[in-house]
C-alpha positions as CSV (number, residue, x, y, z in Angstrom):
1,X,52.8,26.6,0.8
2,X,53.2,30.1,-0.6
3,X,50.2,32.4,-1.1
4,X,50.4,32.2,-4.9
5,X,50.6,28.4,-4.9
6,X,47.7,28.1,-2.5
7,X,45.7,30.5,-4.7
8,X,46.5,28.5,-7.8
9,X,45.6,25.2,-6.2
10,X,42.3,26.6,-4.9
11,X,41.5,28.0,-8.3
12,X,42.4,24.7,-9.9
13,X,39.9,22.9,-7.7
14,X,37.2,25.3,-8.5
15,X,38.0,25.4,-12.2
16,X,38.0,21.6,-12.5
17,X,34.9,21.3,-10.5
18,X,33.1,23.9,-12.5
19,X,34.2,22.3,-15.8
20,X,32.9,19.0,-14.6
21,X,29.6,20.5,-13.4
22,X,29.1,22.6,-16.5
23,X,30.1,19.8,-18.8
24,X,27.6,17.5,-17.2
25,X,24.9,20.2,-17.3
26,X,25.7,20.7,-21.0
27,X,25.5,17.0,-21.8
28,X,22.3,16.7,-19.9
29,X,20.8,19.4,-22.1
30,X,22.2,17.7,-25.2
31,X,20.6,14.4,-24.3
32,X,17.3,16.0,-23.4
33,X,17.2,18.1,-26.6
34,X,17.9,15.1,-28.8
35,X,15.6,12.8,-26.9
36,X,12.6,15.1,-26.5
37,X,12.6,17.0,-29.7
38,X,12.2,20.8,-30.0
39,X,8.6,21.1,-28.7
40,X,8.9,18.9,-25.6
41,X,12.3,20.3,-24.9
42,X,10.9,23.8,-25.1
43,X,8.1,22.9,-22.6
44,X,10.7,21.5,-20.2
45,X,13.2,24.4,-20.7
46,X,10.5,27.0,-20.2
47,X,9.3,25.3,-17.0
48,X,12.9,25.0,-15.7
49,X,13.6,28.7,-16.5
50,X,10.4,29.7,-14.6
51,X,11.5,27.7,-11.5
52,X,15.0,29.1,-11.8
53,X,13.7,32.6,-12.2
54,X,11.9,32.4,-8.8
55,X,14.7,30.5,-7.0
56,X,16.5,33.7,-5.8
57,X,13.4,34.6,-3.8
58,X,14.0,31.5,-1.7
59,X,16.5,32.7,0.9
60,X,16.4,36.0,-0.9
61,X,20.2,36.7,-0.9
62,X,21.1,35.1,2.4
63,X,23.9,33.0,0.9
64,X,25.6,36.0,-0.7
65,X,25.0,38.2,2.4
66,X,26.8,35.7,4.6
67,X,29.9,36.3,2.5
68,X,29.6,40.0,3.1
69,X,28.7,39.8,6.8
70,X,31.5,37.4,7.7
71,X,33.9,39.3,5.5
72,X,33.2,42.5,7.5
73,X,32.5,41.2,11.0
74,X,34.5,38.0,11.2
75,X,33.4,35.6,13.8
76,X,30.9,38.1,15.3
77,X,28.7,37.6,12.2
78,X,27.5,34.3,13.7
79,X,24.8,36.5,15.3
80,X,23.1,36.7,11.9
81,X,22.5,32.9,11.6
82,X,19.4,32.4,13.7
83,X,17.4,35.1,11.9
84,X,18.8,33.9,8.6
85,X,17.4,30.3,9.0
86,X,14.0,31.6,10.0
87,X,13.9,33.9,7.0
88,X,15.0,31.1,4.7
89,X,12.2,28.9,5.8
90,X,9.5,31.6,5.3
91,X,10.8,32.8,1.9
92,X,11.2,29.2,0.5
93,X,7.6,28.3,1.5
94,X,6.4,31.4,-0.2
95,X,8.2,30.6,-3.5
96,X,6.9,27.0,-3.5
97,X,3.3,28.3,-3.0
98,X,3.8,30.8,-5.9
99,X,5.0,28.1,-8.2
100,X,2.0,25.9,-7.3
101,X,-0.5,28.7,-7.9
102,X,1.2,29.5,-11.3
103,X,1.2,25.8,-12.3
104,X,-2.5,25.3,-11.5
105,X,-4.0,28.6,-12.6
106,X,-1.6,29.8,-15.3
107,X,-2.1,29.4,-19.1
108,X,-0.9,25.8,-19.1
109,X,-1.9,22.4,-20.5
110,X,-1.9,19.4,-18.1
111,X,1.7,18.4,-19.1
112,X,3.1,21.9,-18.6
113,X,1.4,22.2,-15.2
114,X,2.6,18.8,-14.0
115,X,6.2,19.6,-15.0
116,X,6.1,22.9,-13.2
117,X,4.9,21.2,-10.0
118,X,7.5,18.5,-10.2
119,X,10.3,21.0,-10.9
120,X,9.3,23.1,-8.0
121,X,11.5,20.8,-5.9
122,X,14.4,22.1,-7.9
123,X,14.1,25.2,-5.8
124,X,15.1,23.2,-2.7
125,X,18.1,21.8,-4.4
126,X,19.4,25.1,-5.7
127,X,18.9,26.7,-2.3
128,X,20.8,23.9,-0.7
129,X,23.7,24.2,-3.1
130,X,24.0,28.0,-2.6
131,X,23.8,28.0,1.2
132,X,26.4,25.2,1.7
133,X,28.6,26.8,-1.0
134,X,28.8,30.0,1.0
135,X,29.8,28.1,4.1
136,X,32.6,26.3,2.2
137,X,33.7,29.6,0.6
138,X,34.1,31.2,4.0
139,X,36.0,28.2,5.2
140,X,38.1,28.3,2.0
141,X,37.6,24.5,1.5
142,X,37.8,24.8,-2.2
143,X,38.1,21.1,-3.0
144,X,34.9,20.4,-1.1
145,X,33.2,23.4,-2.7
146,X,34.1,22.1,-6.2
147,X,32.8,18.6,-5.4
148,X,29.6,20.0,-3.8
149,X,28.7,22.2,-6.7
150,X,29.6,19.6,-9.4
151,X,27.8,16.6,-8.1
152,X,24.2,17.8,-8.6
153,X,25.0,18.2,-12.3
154,X,26.7,14.8,-12.4
155,X,23.7,13.2,-10.7
156,X,21.2,14.7,-13.1
157,X,23.3,13.6,-16.0
158,X,23.4,10.0,-14.8
159,X,19.7,9.8,-14.2
160,X,18.9,11.3,-17.6
161,X,21.3,8.9,-19.3
162,X,19.5,6.0,-17.6
163,X,16.2,7.3,-19.0
164,X,17.6,7.9,-22.5
165,X,19.8,4.9,-23.0
166,X,19.5,2.2,-20.3
167,X,15.8,1.8,-20.6
168,X,13.3,1.9,-23.5
169,X,10.8,4.8,-24.0
170,X,11.3,6.3,-20.6
171,X,12.7,9.6,-21.7
172,X,10.0,12.4,-21.6
173,X,9.7,15.9,-20.3
174,X,7.9,14.6,-17.2
175,X,10.5,11.9,-16.4
176,X,13.3,14.4,-16.9
177,X,11.5,16.7,-14.4
178,X,11.4,13.8,-11.9
179,X,15.2,13.4,-12.3
180,X,15.8,17.0,-11.4
181,X,13.4,16.7,-8.4
182,X,15.1,13.6,-7.0
183,X,18.5,15.1,-7.1
184,X,17.2,18.3,-5.5
185,X,15.7,16.3,-2.7
186,X,18.9,14.4,-2.0
187,X,21.0,17.5,-1.8
188,X,18.5,19.3,0.3
189,X,18.6,16.6,2.9
190,X,22.4,16.7,2.9
191,X,22.4,20.5,3.2
192,X,20.1,20.4,6.2
193,X,22.7,18.3,8.1
194,X,25.6,20.5,7.1
195,X,23.8,23.8,7.9
196,X,22.7,22.4,11.3
197,X,26.3,21.9,12.1
198,X,27.0,25.5,11.1
199,X,24.2,26.7,13.3
200,X,25.6,24.8,16.2
201,X,29.0,26.4,15.8
202,X,30.9,23.8,13.7
203,X,32.5,26.3,11.5
204,X,36.1,27.1,10.5
205,X,36.1,30.7,9.3
206,X,39.3,31.7,7.4
207,X,40.9,35.1,7.2
208,X,39.8,36.2,10.7
209,X,41.4,35.6,14.1
210,X,39.3,33.4,16.4
211,X,38.3,35.8,19.2
212,X,39.3,34.9,22.8
213,X,36.4,34.1,25.1
214,X,37.0,37.4,26.9
215,X,36.6,39.3,23.7
216,X,33.2,37.8,22.9
217,X,30.3,40.2,23.8
218,X,28.3,38.9,26.7
219,X,25.0,39.7,25.1
220,X,25.6,39.8,21.3
221,X,23.1,41.7,19.2
222,X,21.2,38.9,17.5
223,X,19.2,40.3,14.6
224,X,15.7,39.0,13.9
225,X,14.3,37.7,10.7
226,X,13.2,41.1,9.4
227,X,16.6,42.6,10.2
228,X,18.2,39.9,8.2
229,X,15.8,40.5,5.3
230,X,16.6,44.2,5.4
231,X,20.3,43.4,4.8
232,X,20.0,40.4,2.4
233,X,17.2,41.7,0.1
234,X,19.6,43.5,-2.3
235,X,21.4,40.2,-3.0
236,X,18.1,38.4,-3.6
237,X,16.7,41.1,-5.9
238,X,20.0,41.2,-7.7
239,X,19.8,37.4,-8.4
240,X,16.2,37.9,-9.6
241,X,17.1,40.8,-11.9
242,X,20.1,38.8,-13.3
243,X,17.9,35.9,-14.3
244,X,15.3,38.2,-15.8
245,X,17.7,39.8,-18.3
246,X,19.7,36.5,-18.6
247,X,17.0,34.0,-19.5
248,X,13.5,35.5,-19.3
249,X,13.5,35.4,-23.1
250,X,13.1,31.6,-23.0
251,X,9.9,32.0,-20.9
252,X,8.5,34.8,-23.1
253,X,9.3,32.9,-26.3
254,X,7.4,29.9,-24.8
255,X,4.2,31.8,-24.1
256,X,4.4,34.2,-27.1
257,X,5.6,32.0,-29.9
258,X,5.3,28.4,-28.8
259,X,7.3,25.6,-27.1
260,X,9.2,24.5,-30.2
261,X,10.7,28.0,-30.8
262,X,11.7,28.1,-27.1
263,X,13.4,24.8,-27.4
264,X,15.5,25.9,-30.4
265,X,16.5,29.1,-28.6
266,X,17.4,27.2,-25.5
267,X,20.0,25.3,-27.4
268,X,21.9,28.5,-28.2
269,X,21.3,29.7,-24.6
270,X,22.8,26.4,-23.3
271,X,26.0,26.9,-25.2
272,X,26.4,30.4,-23.9
273,X,25.8,29.3,-20.3
274,X,28.8,27.0,-20.7
275,X,30.9,29.9,-22.1
276,X,30.1,32.1,-19.1
277,X,31.5,29.5,-16.8
278,X,35.0,31.1,-16.5
279,X,34.1,34.5,-15.1
280,X,31.6,32.9,-12.8
281,X,34.2,30.7,-11.3
282,X,36.8,33.5,-10.9
283,X,34.5,36.1,-9.4
284,X,31.7,34.4,-7.7
285,X,33.5,31.3,-6.3
286,X,37.1,32.3,-5.8
287,X,37.6,36.1,-5.5
288,X,34.3,37.4,-4.0
289,X,35.1,36.6,-0.3
290,X,38.6,38.0,-0.8
291,X,37.2,41.2,-2.5
292,X,35.0,41.9,0.5
293,X,38.2,41.9,2.7
294,X,40.3,43.9,0.2
295,X,37.6,46.5,-0.1
296,X,37.9,47.2,3.6
297,X,41.6,46.4,4.4
298,X,43.6,46.7,1.2
299,X,42.2,49.3,-1.2
300,X,45.3,49.3,-3.5
301,X,45.1,45.6,-4.1
302,X,41.3,45.9,-4.6
303,X,41.8,48.5,-7.4
304,X,44.7,46.5,-8.9
305,X,42.5,43.3,-9.2
306,X,39.7,45.4,-10.7
307,X,41.9,47.0,-13.5
308,X,43.8,43.8,-14.4
309,X,40.6,41.8,-14.3
310,X,38.9,44.0,-16.8
311,X,41.7,43.6,-19.3
312,X,42.0,39.9,-18.8
313,X,38.2,39.3,-19.1
314,X,38.1,41.4,-22.3
315,X,40.8,39.3,-24.0
316,X,39.4,36.0,-22.9
317,X,35.8,37.1,-23.9
318,X,37.0,38.1,-27.4
319,X,38.7,34.7,-27.8
320,X,35.5,33.0,-26.7
321,X,33.4,35.0,-29.2
322,X,35.8,34.1,-32.1
323,X,35.8,30.4,-31.1
324,X,32.0,30.3,-31.1
325,X,31.9,31.9,-34.6
326,X,34.3,29.3,-35.9
327,X,32.6,26.2,-34.4
328,X,28.9,27.0,-34.3
329,X,28.0,26.0,-37.8
330,X,28.9,22.4,-37.3
331,X,29.0,22.1,-33.5
332,X,25.3,22.7,-32.9
333,X,24.1,20.1,-35.4
334,X,26.7,17.6,-34.3
335,X,25.7,17.9,-30.6
336,X,22.0,18.6,-30.7
337,X,20.9,17.2,-34.0
338,X,19.6,18.5,-37.3
339,X,16.3,19.6,-35.8
340,X,18.2,22.5,-34.1
341,X,19.9,23.9,-37.2
342,X,18.2,27.2,-36.7
343,X,20.0,27.6,-33.4
344,X,23.3,28.2,-35.3
345,X,22.5,31.7,-36.3
346,X,21.1,32.5,-32.9
347,X,24.3,31.3,-31.3
348,X,26.5,33.4,-33.5
349,X,24.5,36.5,-32.6
350,X,24.6,35.7,-28.9
351,X,28.3,35.2,-29.1
352,X,28.7,39.0,-29.3
353,X,27.7,39.1,-25.6
354,X,30.7,37.0,-24.5
355,X,33.4,39.8,-24.2
356,X,30.7,42.2,-22.8
357,X,29.5,39.9,-20.0
358,X,33.1,38.7,-19.2
359,X,34.1,42.3,-18.5
360,X,30.8,43.0,-16.7
361,X,31.6,40.2,-14.3
362,X,34.8,41.9,-13.3
363,X,33.3,45.4,-13.0
364,X,30.1,44.2,-11.4
365,X,31.9,42.2,-8.7
366,X,33.2,45.4,-7.2
367,X,29.7,46.7,-6.6
368,X,28.9,43.8,-4.3
369,X,31.4,45.2,-1.7
370,X,30.9,47.7,1.1
371,X,27.7,49.7,0.8
372,X,27.4,49.6,-3.0
373,X,25.1,46.6,-3.3
374,X,22.0,48.7,-3.6
375,X,23.6,50.6,-6.5
376,X,24.2,47.3,-8.2
377,X,20.6,46.3,-7.7
378,X,19.5,49.6,-9.3
379,X,21.7,48.8,-12.3
380,X,20.4,45.3,-12.7
381,X,16.8,46.4,-12.2
382,X,17.2,49.0,-15.0
383,X,18.6,46.4,-17.3
384,X,16.0,43.9,-16.4
385,X,13.3,46.4,-17.4
386,X,15.1,47.2,-20.6
387,X,15.3,43.5,-21.4
388,X,11.6,42.9,-20.9
389,X,10.6,45.9,-22.9
390,X,12.9,44.9,-25.8
391,X,11.7,41.3,-25.7
392,X,8.0,42.4,-25.8
393,X,8.8,44.7,-28.8
394,X,11.1,42.5,-30.8
395,X,9.8,38.9,-30.2
396,X,6.4,39.4,-32.0
397,X,7.9,40.6,-35.3
398,X,11.3,38.9,-35.2
399,X,10.9,35.8,-33.0
400,X,14.1,34.2,-31.7
401,X,16.3,36.7,-33.5
402,X,14.5,39.6,-31.7
403,X,15.2,37.9,-28.4
404,X,18.9,37.5,-29.2
405,X,19.2,41.2,-30.2
406,X,17.4,42.2,-27.0
407,X,19.9,40.1,-25.0
408,X,22.9,41.8,-26.6
409,X,21.5,45.3,-26.1
410,X,20.7,44.5,-22.5
411,X,24.2,43.1,-21.8
412,X,25.9,46.2,-23.3
413,X,23.7,48.4,-21.2
414,X,24.6,46.4,-18.1
415,X,28.3,46.8,-18.7
416,X,28.0,50.6,-19.4
417,X,26.0,51.2,-16.2
418,X,28.3,49.0,-14.1
419,X,31.4,50.8,-15.3
420,X,29.9,54.2,-14.6
421,X,29.0,53.3,-11.0
422,X,32.3,51.5,-10.3
423,X,34.3,54.5,-11.4
424,X,32.1,57.0,-9.7
425,X,31.3,55.2,-6.4
426,X,33.7,52.3,-5.7
427,X,37.0,53.8,-6.9
428,X,36.4,57.5,-6.5
429,X,39.5,57.6,-4.2
430,X,41.7,56.5,-7.1
431,X,40.6,59.2,-9.5
């Protein structure tokens, strides 16, 4: 099979798997929104956003660092695995403890606290999906990767459908949280077995020649847990900053204006998450391992992918924006119900971010390579700070519309800063 055909087949697997996963995640949110109503849906959405916001601290960038380490070192990067697993255990325990403390001593009623505790298991599921996904990306087993990433969404949809339709009066914010926790537990157990095999050497790394026994160092340098943390923390912090400027407004709306307002805003946010599926599949699931290799071994191709990707993402992002404007007025009410009519205007505002974030995905992916990750973290940290300040200033007087405007300004700022650093640092040799 030629390289182009293989690439097309791999992307097709990822694209179809991502569509299935995103479609199931979207339908799950639709069912919950209609079944719970704005207030209960807002409580659930805010709790889930809080858990999701802390999830990058579990593992703290290990999954993404594996892609970089193996991309640079090839098979020798196996030396990072022992320290990685020790660090994963410590960081995950810390996150679960933080969530428990926040649930019990934060400004919550009994229902909100219970949902936070139950959804804390979602951290284990997300961690499991990310770690195994990195393994499958390095092995270029794209069909397996697509299935692995789609099935948690499929499983949650099936459980929520049972609660909503196959039984009477079982759908509630708490029962929905249990559905997420059950799926997380199942996938965490499956991941433990797969990652144990990785630890024991059952691994088929692609793109690097298997070293002969004589070429293996007799006493490989095996980094400890703190050495691993020193390398992976930029990826973990980047994930945290991303979630801050991407969805912290849901949490802030919940605590500043109420659960019902947060539920309405979350409907528009859910639609935009589905729209952002395409650049995520292209850059995070398909191109990222290859870009690490090109950044070191084929600079011309690396630059070509960057330039062409920017143009393609701008065009597709503009088309997505126009499509949302044309469909939002009836699509929101048709899918989520009349109770969420106010989300239509929010969605049309947030749609402006589509072309911005599409291009930002292309530009930002180049900053993950080589020694530029810390620069990317600085960019994301600056934008996360901008987003929080804008939300605190705009939400009190303008509510959900203030949060939407804060999101757009943050996304434009992100793209501008990314582009400046990419041109100045990553591709300075092409100027």
